[in-house]
mmCIF file of the C-alpha atoms, coordinates in Angstrom:
data_MODEL
# 
_entry.id   MODEL 
# 
loop_
_atom_site.group_PDB 
_atom_site.id 
_atom_site.type_symbol 
_atom_site.label_atom_id 
_atom_site.label_alt_id 
_atom_site.label_comp_id 
_atom_site.label_asym_id 
_atom_site.label_entity_id 
_atom_site.label_seq_id 
_atom_site.pdbx_PDB_ins_code 
_atom_site.Cartn_x 
_atom_site.Cartn_y 
_atom_site.Cartn_z 
_atom_site.occupancy 
_atom_site.B_iso_or_equiv 
_atom_site.pdbx_formal_charge 
_atom_site.auth_seq_id 
_atom_site.auth_comp_id 
_atom_site.auth_asym_id 
_atom_site.auth_atom_id 
_atom_site.pdbx_PDB_model_num 
ATOM 1   C CA . MET A 1 1   ? -38.461 -0.665  -14.462 1.00 0.00 ? 1   MET A CA 1 
ATOM 2   C CA . ASN A 1 2   ? -37.152 -3.311  -12.072 1.00 0.00 ? 2   ASN A CA 1 
ATOM 3   C CA . VAL A 1 3   ? -37.002 -2.354  -8.410  1.00 0.00 ? 3   VAL A CA 1 
ATOM 4   C CA . ILE A 1 4   ? -33.539 -1.030  -7.587  1.00 0.00 ? 4   ILE A CA 1 
ATOM 5   C CA . ARG A 1 5   ? -31.766 -2.863  -4.794  1.00 0.00 ? 5   ARG A CA 1 
ATOM 6   C CA . PRO A 1 6   ? -31.189 -1.014  -1.494  1.00 0.00 ? 6   PRO A CA 1 
ATOM 7   C CA . ASP A 1 7   ? -27.487 -1.910  -1.625  1.00 0.00 ? 7   ASP A CA 1 
ATOM 8   C CA . ILE A 1 8   ? -26.984 0.191   -4.766  1.00 0.00 ? 8   ILE A CA 1 
ATOM 9   C CA . CYS A 1 9   ? -26.229 3.864   -4.217  1.00 0.00 ? 9   CYS A CA 1 
ATOM 10  C CA . VAL A 1 10  ? -26.898 5.860   -7.373  1.00 0.00 ? 10  VAL A CA 1 
ATOM 11  C CA . SER A 1 11  ? -24.392 8.691   -7.616  1.00 0.00 ? 11  SER A CA 1 
ATOM 12  C CA . ILE A 1 12  ? -25.676 11.846  -9.311  1.00 0.00 ? 12  ILE A CA 1 
ATOM 13  C CA . GLY A 1 13  ? -23.290 14.546  -10.465 1.00 0.00 ? 13  GLY A CA 1 
ATOM 14  C CA . LYS A 1 14  ? -24.675 15.635  -13.827 1.00 0.00 ? 14  LYS A CA 1 
ATOM 15  C CA . ALA A 1 15  ? -28.303 16.721  -13.572 1.00 0.00 ? 15  ALA A CA 1 
ATOM 16  C CA . ASN A 1 16  ? -30.395 19.782  -12.850 1.00 0.00 ? 16  ASN A CA 1 
ATOM 17  C CA . PHE A 1 17  ? -32.846 20.264  -10.002 1.00 0.00 ? 17  PHE A CA 1 
ATOM 18  C CA . GLU A 1 18  ? -35.936 19.042  -11.875 1.00 0.00 ? 18  GLU A CA 1 
ATOM 19  C CA . GLU A 1 19  ? -34.144 15.967  -13.189 1.00 0.00 ? 19  GLU A CA 1 
ATOM 20  C CA . ILE A 1 20  ? -32.945 15.051  -9.700  1.00 0.00 ? 20  ILE A CA 1 
ATOM 21  C CA . LYS A 1 21  ? -36.401 15.663  -8.246  1.00 0.00 ? 21  LYS A CA 1 
ATOM 22  C CA . ASN A 1 22  ? -37.901 13.226  -10.752 1.00 0.00 ? 22  ASN A CA 1 
ATOM 23  C CA . LEU A 1 23  ? -35.219 10.614  -10.029 1.00 0.00 ? 23  LEU A CA 1 
ATOM 24  C CA . LEU A 1 24  ? -35.599 10.616  -6.239  1.00 0.00 ? 24  LEU A CA 1 
ATOM 25  C CA . PRO A 1 25  ? -38.589 8.233   -6.031  1.00 0.00 ? 25  PRO A CA 1 
ATOM 26  C CA . LYS A 1 26  ? -36.817 5.613   -8.160  1.00 0.00 ? 26  LYS A CA 1 
ATOM 27  C CA . PHE A 1 27  ? -33.879 4.846   -5.897  1.00 0.00 ? 27  PHE A CA 1 
ATOM 28  C CA . PRO A 1 28  ? -33.677 3.818   -2.224  1.00 0.00 ? 28  PRO A CA 1 
ATOM 29  C CA . LEU A 1 29  ? -30.176 5.299   -1.792  1.00 0.00 ? 29  LEU A CA 1 
ATOM 30  C CA . ILE A 1 30  ? -28.699 8.267   -3.672  1.00 0.00 ? 30  ILE A CA 1 
ATOM 31  C CA . GLU A 1 31  ? -25.446 10.194  -3.504  1.00 0.00 ? 31  GLU A CA 1 
ATOM 32  C CA . LEU A 1 32  ? -25.653 13.840  -4.536  1.00 0.00 ? 32  LEU A CA 1 
ATOM 33  C CA . ARG A 1 33  ? -22.255 15.147  -5.606  1.00 0.00 ? 33  ARG A CA 1 
ATOM 34  C CA . VAL A 1 34  ? -23.045 18.693  -4.546  1.00 0.00 ? 34  VAL A CA 1 
ATOM 35  C CA . ASP A 1 35  ? -19.639 19.921  -5.708  1.00 0.00 ? 35  ASP A CA 1 
ATOM 36  C CA . LEU A 1 36  ? -20.604 18.900  -9.260  1.00 0.00 ? 36  LEU A CA 1 
ATOM 37  C CA . LEU A 1 37  ? -24.225 20.083  -9.130  1.00 0.00 ? 37  LEU A CA 1 
ATOM 38  C CA . ASP A 1 38  ? -25.517 23.617  -9.542  1.00 0.00 ? 38  ASP A CA 1 
ATOM 39  C CA . LEU A 1 39  ? -28.109 23.615  -6.773  1.00 0.00 ? 39  LEU A CA 1 
ATOM 40  C CA . SER A 1 40  ? -29.255 26.535  -4.643  1.00 0.00 ? 40  SER A CA 1 
ATOM 41  C CA . LYS A 1 41  ? -29.724 26.271  -0.887  1.00 0.00 ? 41  LYS A CA 1 
ATOM 42  C CA . ASP A 1 42  ? -33.513 26.127  -1.309  1.00 0.00 ? 42  ASP A CA 1 
ATOM 43  C CA . GLU A 1 43  ? -33.264 23.428  -3.974  1.00 0.00 ? 43  GLU A CA 1 
ATOM 44  C CA . LEU A 1 44  ? -31.065 21.306  -1.717  1.00 0.00 ? 44  LEU A CA 1 
ATOM 45  C CA . LYS A 1 45  ? -33.531 21.781  1.124   1.00 0.00 ? 45  LYS A CA 1 
ATOM 46  C CA . GLN A 1 46  ? -36.411 20.638  -1.105  1.00 0.00 ? 46  GLN A CA 1 
ATOM 47  C CA . LEU A 1 47  ? -34.557 17.551  -2.316  1.00 0.00 ? 47  LEU A CA 1 
ATOM 48  C CA . LEU A 1 48  ? -33.612 16.526  1.209   1.00 0.00 ? 48  LEU A CA 1 
ATOM 49  C CA . ALA A 1 49  ? -37.228 16.911  2.306   1.00 0.00 ? 49  ALA A CA 1 
ATOM 50  C CA . LEU A 1 50  ? -38.308 14.531  -0.464  1.00 0.00 ? 50  LEU A CA 1 
ATOM 51  C CA . HIS A 1 51  ? -35.894 11.664  0.251   1.00 0.00 ? 51  HIS A CA 1 
ATOM 52  C CA . GLY A 1 52  ? -34.833 10.259  3.602   1.00 0.00 ? 52  GLY A CA 1 
ATOM 53  C CA . ASN A 1 53  ? -31.685 8.437   2.485   1.00 0.00 ? 53  ASN A CA 1 
ATOM 54  C CA . LEU A 1 54  ? -29.390 10.854  0.667   1.00 0.00 ? 54  LEU A CA 1 
ATOM 55  C CA . ILE A 1 55  ? -25.603 10.899  0.877   1.00 0.00 ? 55  ILE A CA 1 
ATOM 56  C CA . ILE A 1 56  ? -24.310 14.430  0.399   1.00 0.00 ? 56  ILE A CA 1 
ATOM 57  C CA . THR A 1 57  ? -20.755 14.638  -0.895  1.00 0.00 ? 57  THR A CA 1 
ATOM 58  C CA . TYR A 1 58  ? -18.722 17.778  -1.429  1.00 0.00 ? 58  TYR A CA 1 
ATOM 59  C CA . ARG A 1 59  ? -15.135 17.572  -2.648  1.00 0.00 ? 59  ARG A CA 1 
ATOM 60  C CA . ALA A 1 60  ? -13.180 20.773  -1.975  1.00 0.00 ? 60  ALA A CA 1 
ATOM 61  C CA . ASN A 1 61  ? -11.010 20.326  -5.050  1.00 0.00 ? 61  ASN A CA 1 
ATOM 62  C CA . ASN A 1 62  ? -9.743  23.889  -4.935  1.00 0.00 ? 62  ASN A CA 1 
ATOM 63  C CA . GLY A 1 63  ? -9.081  23.784  -1.208  1.00 0.00 ? 63  GLY A CA 1 
ATOM 64  C CA . ASP A 1 64  ? -12.152 25.867  -0.387  1.00 0.00 ? 64  ASP A CA 1 
ATOM 65  C CA . TYR A 1 65  ? -12.876 24.092  2.866   1.00 0.00 ? 65  TYR A CA 1 
ATOM 66  C CA . GLU A 1 66  ? -14.903 26.955  4.314   1.00 0.00 ? 66  GLU A CA 1 
ATOM 67  C CA . LEU A 1 67  ? -17.392 26.629  1.455   1.00 0.00 ? 67  LEU A CA 1 
ATOM 68  C CA . MET A 1 68  ? -17.446 22.861  1.914   1.00 0.00 ? 68  MET A CA 1 
ATOM 69  C CA . LEU A 1 69  ? -18.080 23.249  5.639   1.00 0.00 ? 69  LEU A CA 1 
ATOM 70  C CA . ASP A 1 70  ? -20.889 25.712  4.994   1.00 0.00 ? 70  ASP A CA 1 
ATOM 71  C CA . LYS A 1 71  ? -22.540 23.386  2.450   1.00 0.00 ? 71  LYS A CA 1 
ATOM 72  C CA . LEU A 1 72  ? -22.303 20.325  4.685   1.00 0.00 ? 72  LEU A CA 1 
ATOM 73  C CA . ASN A 1 73  ? -23.554 22.193  7.748   1.00 0.00 ? 73  ASN A CA 1 
ATOM 74  C CA . LYS A 1 74  ? -26.603 23.290  5.775   1.00 0.00 ? 74  LYS A CA 1 
ATOM 75  C CA . VAL A 1 75  ? -27.454 19.859  4.413   1.00 0.00 ? 75  VAL A CA 1 
ATOM 76  C CA . ILE A 1 76  ? -27.076 18.337  7.875   1.00 0.00 ? 76  ILE A CA 1 
ATOM 77  C CA . GLU A 1 77  ? -29.574 20.919  9.148   1.00 0.00 ? 77  GLU A CA 1 
ATOM 78  C CA . PHE A 1 78  ? -31.875 20.058  6.235   1.00 0.00 ? 78  PHE A CA 1 
ATOM 79  C CA . GLY A 1 79  ? -31.918 16.380  7.214   1.00 0.00 ? 79  GLY A CA 1 
ATOM 80  C CA . ALA A 1 80  ? -29.200 14.617  5.206   1.00 0.00 ? 80  ALA A CA 1 
ATOM 81  C CA . ALA A 1 81  ? -28.943 10.945  6.169   1.00 0.00 ? 81  ALA A CA 1 
ATOM 82  C CA . TRP A 1 82  ? -25.229 10.837  5.333   1.00 0.00 ? 82  TRP A CA 1 
ATOM 83  C CA . VAL A 1 83  ? -22.366 13.228  4.609   1.00 0.00 ? 83  VAL A CA 1 
ATOM 84  C CA . ASP A 1 84  ? -19.108 12.159  2.970   1.00 0.00 ? 84  ASP A CA 1 
ATOM 85  C CA . VAL A 1 85  ? -15.854 13.898  3.943   1.00 0.00 ? 85  VAL A CA 1 
ATOM 86  C CA . ASP A 1 86  ? -12.493 13.161  2.352   1.00 0.00 ? 86  ASP A CA 1 
ATOM 87  C CA . ILE A 1 87  ? -9.795  12.139  4.845   1.00 0.00 ? 87  ILE A CA 1 
ATOM 88  C CA . ASP A 1 88  ? -7.411  14.691  3.289   1.00 0.00 ? 88  ASP A CA 1 
ATOM 89  C CA . THR A 1 89  ? -9.666  17.465  4.575   1.00 0.00 ? 89  THR A CA 1 
ATOM 90  C CA . PRO A 1 90  ? -8.028  19.451  7.404   1.00 0.00 ? 90  PRO A CA 1 
ATOM 91  C CA . ASP A 1 91  ? -8.572  17.788  10.773  1.00 0.00 ? 91  ASP A CA 1 
ATOM 92  C CA . ASP A 1 92  ? -10.379 20.766  12.296  1.00 0.00 ? 92  ASP A CA 1 
ATOM 93  C CA . VAL A 1 93  ? -12.871 20.854  9.420   1.00 0.00 ? 93  VAL A CA 1 
ATOM 94  C CA . ILE A 1 94  ? -13.605 17.128  9.707   1.00 0.00 ? 94  ILE A CA 1 
ATOM 95  C CA . LYS A 1 95  ? -14.150 17.486  13.445  1.00 0.00 ? 95  LYS A CA 1 
ATOM 96  C CA . LYS A 1 96  ? -16.614 20.345  12.887  1.00 0.00 ? 96  LYS A CA 1 
ATOM 97  C CA . VAL A 1 97  ? -18.590 18.303  10.353  1.00 0.00 ? 97  VAL A CA 1 
ATOM 98  C CA . VAL A 1 98  ? -18.632 15.263  12.655  1.00 0.00 ? 98  VAL A CA 1 
ATOM 99  C CA . ALA A 1 99  ? -19.759 17.350  15.634  1.00 0.00 ? 99  ALA A CA 1 
ATOM 100 C CA . LYS A 1 100 ? -22.550 18.938  13.604  1.00 0.00 ? 100 LYS A CA 1 
ATOM 101 C CA . ALA A 1 101 ? -23.641 15.573  12.197  1.00 0.00 ? 101 ALA A CA 1 
ATOM 102 C CA . ARG A 1 102 ? -23.963 14.085  15.675  1.00 0.00 ? 102 ARG A CA 1 
ATOM 103 C CA . THR A 1 103 ? -26.460 16.756  16.666  1.00 0.00 ? 103 THR A CA 1 
ATOM 104 C CA . LYS A 1 104 ? -28.777 15.592  13.867  1.00 0.00 ? 104 LYS A CA 1 
ATOM 105 C CA . ASN A 1 105 ? -28.153 11.831  13.829  1.00 0.00 ? 105 ASN A CA 1 
ATOM 106 C CA . CYS A 1 106 ? -26.500 12.194  10.433  1.00 0.00 ? 106 CYS A CA 1 
ATOM 107 C CA . ARG A 1 107 ? -24.069 9.391   9.566   1.00 0.00 ? 107 ARG A CA 1 
ATOM 108 C CA . VAL A 1 108 ? -20.549 10.343  8.481   1.00 0.00 ? 108 VAL A CA 1 
ATOM 109 C CA . ILE A 1 109 ? -18.486 8.634   5.784   1.00 0.00 ? 109 ILE A CA 1 
ATOM 110 C CA . ILE A 1 110 ? -14.747 9.293   5.928   1.00 0.00 ? 110 ILE A CA 1 
ATOM 111 C CA . SER A 1 111 ? -13.377 8.576   2.466   1.00 0.00 ? 111 SER A CA 1 
ATOM 112 C CA . TYR A 1 112 ? -9.957  8.048   0.929   1.00 0.00 ? 112 TYR A CA 1 
ATOM 113 C CA . HIS A 1 113 ? -9.327  8.361   -2.812  1.00 0.00 ? 113 HIS A CA 1 
ATOM 114 C CA . ASN A 1 114 ? -6.265  7.618   -4.901  1.00 0.00 ? 114 ASN A CA 1 
ATOM 115 C CA . TYR A 1 115 ? -6.766  8.277   -8.609  1.00 0.00 ? 115 TYR A CA 1 
ATOM 116 C CA . ASP A 1 116 ? -3.319  7.011   -9.628  1.00 0.00 ? 116 ASP A CA 1 
ATOM 117 C CA . LYS A 1 117 ? -2.633  3.716   -7.883  1.00 0.00 ? 117 LYS A CA 1 
ATOM 118 C CA . THR A 1 118 ? -3.567  1.230   -5.170  1.00 0.00 ? 118 THR A CA 1 
ATOM 119 C CA . PRO A 1 119 ? -1.416  1.553   -2.025  1.00 0.00 ? 119 PRO A CA 1 
ATOM 120 C CA . SER A 1 120 ? -0.014  -1.290  0.051   1.00 0.00 ? 120 SER A CA 1 
ATOM 121 C CA . THR A 1 121 ? -2.054  -3.117  2.676   1.00 0.00 ? 121 THR A CA 1 
ATOM 122 C CA . SER A 1 122 ? -0.047  -1.460  5.457   1.00 0.00 ? 122 SER A CA 1 
ATOM 123 C CA . ILE A 1 123 ? -0.942  1.982   4.121   1.00 0.00 ? 123 ILE A CA 1 
ATOM 124 C CA . PHE A 1 124 ? -4.594  0.951   3.900   1.00 0.00 ? 124 PHE A CA 1 
ATOM 125 C CA . ASN A 1 125 ? -4.505  -0.218  7.521   1.00 0.00 ? 125 ASN A CA 1 
ATOM 126 C CA . SER A 1 126 ? -3.017  3.124   8.540   1.00 0.00 ? 126 SER A CA 1 
ATOM 127 C CA . ILE A 1 127 ? -5.716  5.040   6.611   1.00 0.00 ? 127 ILE A CA 1 
ATOM 128 C CA . ILE A 1 128 ? -8.511  3.014   8.208   1.00 0.00 ? 128 ILE A CA 1 
ATOM 129 C CA . THR A 1 129 ? -6.989  3.549   11.659  1.00 0.00 ? 129 THR A CA 1 
ATOM 130 C CA . SER A 1 130 ? -6.776  7.318   11.023  1.00 0.00 ? 130 SER A CA 1 
ATOM 131 C CA . ALA A 1 131 ? -10.376 7.403   9.816   1.00 0.00 ? 131 ALA A CA 1 
ATOM 132 C CA . SER A 1 132 ? -11.572 5.452   12.866  1.00 0.00 ? 132 SER A CA 1 
ATOM 133 C CA . ALA A 1 133 ? -10.401 8.309   15.099  1.00 0.00 ? 133 ALA A CA 1 
ATOM 134 C CA . TYR A 1 134 ? -13.474 10.242  13.891  1.00 0.00 ? 134 TYR A CA 1 
ATOM 135 C CA . ASN A 1 135 ? -15.766 7.288   14.729  1.00 0.00 ? 135 ASN A CA 1 
ATOM 136 C CA . PRO A 1 136 ? -17.458 7.344   11.319  1.00 0.00 ? 136 PRO A CA 1 
ATOM 137 C CA . ALA A 1 137 ? -20.405 5.190   10.356  1.00 0.00 ? 137 ALA A CA 1 
ATOM 138 C CA . LEU A 1 138 ? -18.383 4.051   7.348   1.00 0.00 ? 138 LEU A CA 1 
ATOM 139 C CA . THR A 1 139 ? -14.851 4.327   5.987   1.00 0.00 ? 139 THR A CA 1 
ATOM 140 C CA . LYS A 1 140 ? -14.697 4.414   2.198   1.00 0.00 ? 140 LYS A CA 1 
ATOM 141 C CA . ILE A 1 141 ? -11.613 3.356   0.211   1.00 0.00 ? 141 ILE A CA 1 
ATOM 142 C CA . ALA A 1 142 ? -11.514 4.026   -3.542  1.00 0.00 ? 142 ALA A CA 1 
ATOM 143 C CA . CYS A 1 143 ? -8.276  3.533   -5.491  1.00 0.00 ? 143 CYS A CA 1 
ATOM 144 C CA . MET A 1 144 ? -7.231  3.210   -9.119  1.00 0.00 ? 144 MET A CA 1 
ATOM 145 C CA . ALA A 1 145 ? -6.527  -0.409  -10.046 1.00 0.00 ? 145 ALA A CA 1 
ATOM 146 C CA . ASN A 1 146 ? -3.677  -0.994  -12.466 1.00 0.00 ? 146 ASN A CA 1 
ATOM 147 C CA . SER A 1 147 ? -3.639  -4.784  -12.149 1.00 0.00 ? 147 SER A CA 1 
ATOM 148 C CA . PRO A 1 148 ? -5.758  -7.678  -10.829 1.00 0.00 ? 148 PRO A CA 1 
ATOM 149 C CA . ASN A 1 149 ? -3.434  -7.808  -7.811  1.00 0.00 ? 149 ASN A CA 1 
ATOM 150 C CA . ASP A 1 150 ? -4.569  -4.301  -6.885  1.00 0.00 ? 150 ASP A CA 1 
ATOM 151 C CA . CYS A 1 151 ? -8.166  -5.531  -6.875  1.00 0.00 ? 151 CYS A CA 1 
ATOM 152 C CA . ALA A 1 152 ? -7.276  -8.512  -4.696  1.00 0.00 ? 152 ALA A CA 1 
ATOM 153 C CA . ARG A 1 153 ? -5.456  -6.268  -2.209  1.00 0.00 ? 153 ARG A CA 1 
ATOM 154 C CA . VAL A 1 154 ? -8.429  -3.947  -1.821  1.00 0.00 ? 154 VAL A CA 1 
ATOM 155 C CA . LEU A 1 155 ? -10.962 -6.752  -1.492  1.00 0.00 ? 155 LEU A CA 1 
ATOM 156 C CA . SER A 1 156 ? -8.810  -8.481  1.141   1.00 0.00 ? 156 SER A CA 1 
ATOM 157 C CA . LEU A 1 157 ? -9.517  -5.535  3.460   1.00 0.00 ? 157 LEU A CA 1 
ATOM 158 C CA . TYR A 1 158 ? -12.958 -6.997  4.179   1.00 0.00 ? 158 TYR A CA 1 
ATOM 159 C CA . GLU A 1 159 ? -11.305 -9.912  5.991   1.00 0.00 ? 159 GLU A CA 1 
ATOM 160 C CA . ASN A 1 160 ? -9.876  -7.732  8.766   1.00 0.00 ? 160 ASN A CA 1 
ATOM 161 C CA . HIS A 1 161 ? -12.029 -4.609  8.899   1.00 0.00 ? 161 HIS A CA 1 
ATOM 162 C CA . SER A 1 162 ? -15.690 -3.831  9.511   1.00 0.00 ? 162 SER A CA 1 
ATOM 163 C CA . ASN A 1 163 ? -17.720 -0.763  8.583   1.00 0.00 ? 163 ASN A CA 1 
ATOM 164 C CA . ILE A 1 164 ? -15.777 -0.263  5.370   1.00 0.00 ? 164 ILE A CA 1 
ATOM 165 C CA . LEU A 1 165 ? -16.666 0.204   1.719   1.00 0.00 ? 165 LEU A CA 1 
ATOM 166 C CA . ALA A 1 166 ? -13.593 -0.645  -0.358  1.00 0.00 ? 166 ALA A CA 1 
ATOM 167 C CA . PHE A 1 167 ? -13.372 -0.900  -4.127  1.00 0.00 ? 167 PHE A CA 1 
ATOM 168 C CA . CYS A 1 168 ? -11.157 -0.012  -7.075  1.00 0.00 ? 168 CYS A CA 1 
ATOM 169 C CA . MET A 1 169 ? -11.694 2.538   -9.807  1.00 0.00 ? 169 MET A CA 1 
ATOM 170 C CA . GLY A 1 170 ? -10.902 2.144   -13.500 1.00 0.00 ? 170 GLY A CA 1 
ATOM 171 C CA . GLN A 1 171 ? -11.885 -0.624  -15.900 1.00 0.00 ? 171 GLN A CA 1 
ATOM 172 C CA . VAL A 1 172 ? -9.636  -3.169  -14.161 1.00 0.00 ? 172 VAL A CA 1 
ATOM 173 C CA . GLY A 1 173 ? -11.368 -2.373  -10.888 1.00 0.00 ? 173 GLY A CA 1 
ATOM 174 C CA . THR A 1 174 ? -14.959 -2.689  -12.069 1.00 0.00 ? 174 THR A CA 1 
ATOM 175 C CA . ILE A 1 175 ? -15.279 -6.210  -10.665 1.00 0.00 ? 175 ILE A CA 1 
ATOM 176 C CA . THR A 1 176 ? -14.566 -4.871  -7.153  1.00 0.00 ? 176 THR A CA 1 
ATOM 177 C CA . ARG A 1 177 ? -17.618 -2.620  -7.337  1.00 0.00 ? 177 ARG A CA 1 
ATOM 178 C CA . ILE A 1 178 ? -19.739 -5.737  -7.845  1.00 0.00 ? 178 ILE A CA 1 
ATOM 179 C CA . ALA A 1 179 ? -17.907 -7.709  -5.154  1.00 0.00 ? 179 ALA A CA 1 
ATOM 180 C CA . ALA A 1 180 ? -18.103 -5.006  -2.457  1.00 0.00 ? 180 ALA A CA 1 
ATOM 181 C CA . PRO A 1 181 ? -21.676 -5.622  -1.208  1.00 0.00 ? 181 PRO A CA 1 
ATOM 182 C CA . ILE A 1 182 ? -21.179 -9.392  -1.481  1.00 0.00 ? 182 ILE A CA 1 
ATOM 183 C CA . LEU A 1 183 ? -18.113 -9.214  0.787   1.00 0.00 ? 183 LEU A CA 1 
ATOM 184 C CA . GLY A 1 184 ? -19.709 -7.030  3.446   1.00 0.00 ? 184 GLY A CA 1 
ATOM 185 C CA . ALA A 1 185 ? -19.991 -3.437  2.271   1.00 0.00 ? 185 ALA A CA 1 
ATOM 186 C CA . PRO A 1 186 ? -23.415 -1.934  3.068   1.00 0.00 ? 186 PRO A CA 1 
ATOM 187 C CA . PHE A 1 187 ? -23.762 -0.755  -0.523  1.00 0.00 ? 187 PHE A CA 1 
ATOM 188 C CA . THR A 1 188 ? -21.897 -0.103  -3.759  1.00 0.00 ? 188 THR A CA 1 
ATOM 189 C CA . TYR A 1 189 ? -21.951 2.908   -6.055  1.00 0.00 ? 189 TYR A CA 1 
ATOM 190 C CA . ALA A 1 190 ? -23.475 3.005   -9.526  1.00 0.00 ? 190 ALA A CA 1 
ATOM 191 C CA . GLY A 1 191 ? -24.130 5.829   -11.966 1.00 0.00 ? 191 GLY A CA 1 
ATOM 192 C CA . LEU A 1 192 ? -26.861 7.086   -14.227 1.00 0.00 ? 192 LEU A CA 1 
ATOM 193 C CA . PRO A 1 193 ? -26.540 5.708   -17.774 1.00 0.00 ? 193 PRO A CA 1 
ATOM 194 C CA . GLY A 1 194 ? -23.936 7.792   -19.589 1.00 0.00 ? 194 GLY A CA 1 
ATOM 195 C CA . LYS A 1 195 ? -23.430 10.041  -16.557 1.00 0.00 ? 195 LYS A CA 1 
ATOM 196 C CA . GLY A 1 196 ? -20.966 8.243   -14.317 1.00 0.00 ? 196 GLY A CA 1 
ATOM 197 C CA . THR A 1 197 ? -19.195 10.190  -11.580 1.00 0.00 ? 197 THR A CA 1 
ATOM 198 C CA . ALA A 1 198 ? -16.035 8.053   -11.363 1.00 0.00 ? 198 ALA A CA 1 
ATOM 199 C CA . PRO A 1 199 ? -13.869 5.909   -13.686 1.00 0.00 ? 199 PRO A CA 1 
ATOM 200 C CA . GLY A 1 200 ? -15.049 2.316   -14.005 1.00 0.00 ? 200 GLY A CA 1 
ATOM 201 C CA . GLN A 1 201 ? -18.446 3.030   -12.491 1.00 0.00 ? 201 GLN A CA 1 
ATOM 202 C CA . ILE A 1 202 ? -21.251 0.774   -13.749 1.00 0.00 ? 202 ILE A CA 1 
ATOM 203 C CA . ASP A 1 203 ? -24.675 2.245   -14.448 1.00 0.00 ? 203 ASP A CA 1 
ATOM 204 C CA . TYR A 1 204 ? -27.399 1.292   -11.983 1.00 0.00 ? 204 TYR A CA 1 
ATOM 205 C CA . ILE A 1 205 ? -29.378 -0.790  -14.502 1.00 0.00 ? 205 ILE A CA 1 
ATOM 206 C CA . LYS A 1 206 ? -26.454 -3.111  -15.201 1.00 0.00 ? 206 LYS A CA 1 
ATOM 207 C CA . MET A 1 207 ? -25.410 -3.214  -11.535 1.00 0.00 ? 207 MET A CA 1 
ATOM 208 C CA . ASN A 1 208 ? -28.950 -4.142  -10.500 1.00 0.00 ? 208 ASN A CA 1 
ATOM 209 C CA . GLU A 1 209 ? -29.052 -6.954  -13.065 1.00 0.00 ? 209 GLU A CA 1 
ATOM 210 C CA . ILE A 1 210 ? -25.654 -8.342  -12.050 1.00 0.00 ? 210 ILE A CA 1 
ATOM 211 C CA . LEU A 1 211 ? -26.315 -8.340  -8.300  1.00 0.00 ? 211 LEU A CA 1 
ATOM 212 C CA . ASN A 1 212 ? -29.768 -9.830  -8.764  1.00 0.00 ? 212 ASN A CA 1 
ATOM 213 C CA . SER A 1 213 ? -28.305 -12.622 -10.892 1.00 0.00 ? 213 SER A CA 1 
ATOM 214 C CA . ILE A 1 214 ? -25.733 -13.407 -8.183  1.00 0.00 ? 214 ILE A CA 1 
ATOM 215 C CA . ASN A 1 215 ? -28.160 -13.245 -5.259  1.00 0.00 ? 215 ASN A CA 1 
ATOM 216 C CA . GLN A 1 216 ? -31.107 -15.131 -6.704  1.00 0.00 ? 216 GLN A CA 1 
# 
């Protein structure tokens, strides 16, 4: 297998403990969607001990922020390199995660998702300003693209903002996932073949081939 680029984050949301354990050595950067994975506390601890560059993401889709806080506090203690917190999370919960992360040199991603549409540039600027109040290592913007203009609007954010990862979801938005690391994002997300975690996500094999062909 070709060496996977360090600017590709492989997002895993459909695998068991043994499968994840076997995948860890293959990728320099991995996102574990803990909200989608059935992992015990001890299994999470083992995985984090085996890989020094894991992003741990937990989406409190049912509003169970106490459970989310408990999970993220644990993975920070276990040595997570990154934690991802949605900007729609209550302010007090975000602040607790950020405070905990700082005690362990864990980097925080504040993320915004819109699964229906791509907002205006002014709304994006407001979101990025709100996220910056938490002093995150990275602000992530992911929106559904319904037209090429949506893609252009998201990619234009790189002109005026630093420390962002902005791309579009959906088939129309796939090109933005490729463009993100070229325009300044530290990495882009890709999935396991047949096991994507978001609409329009490319699998890591294809993403690796495309980026290598561009950056030869």
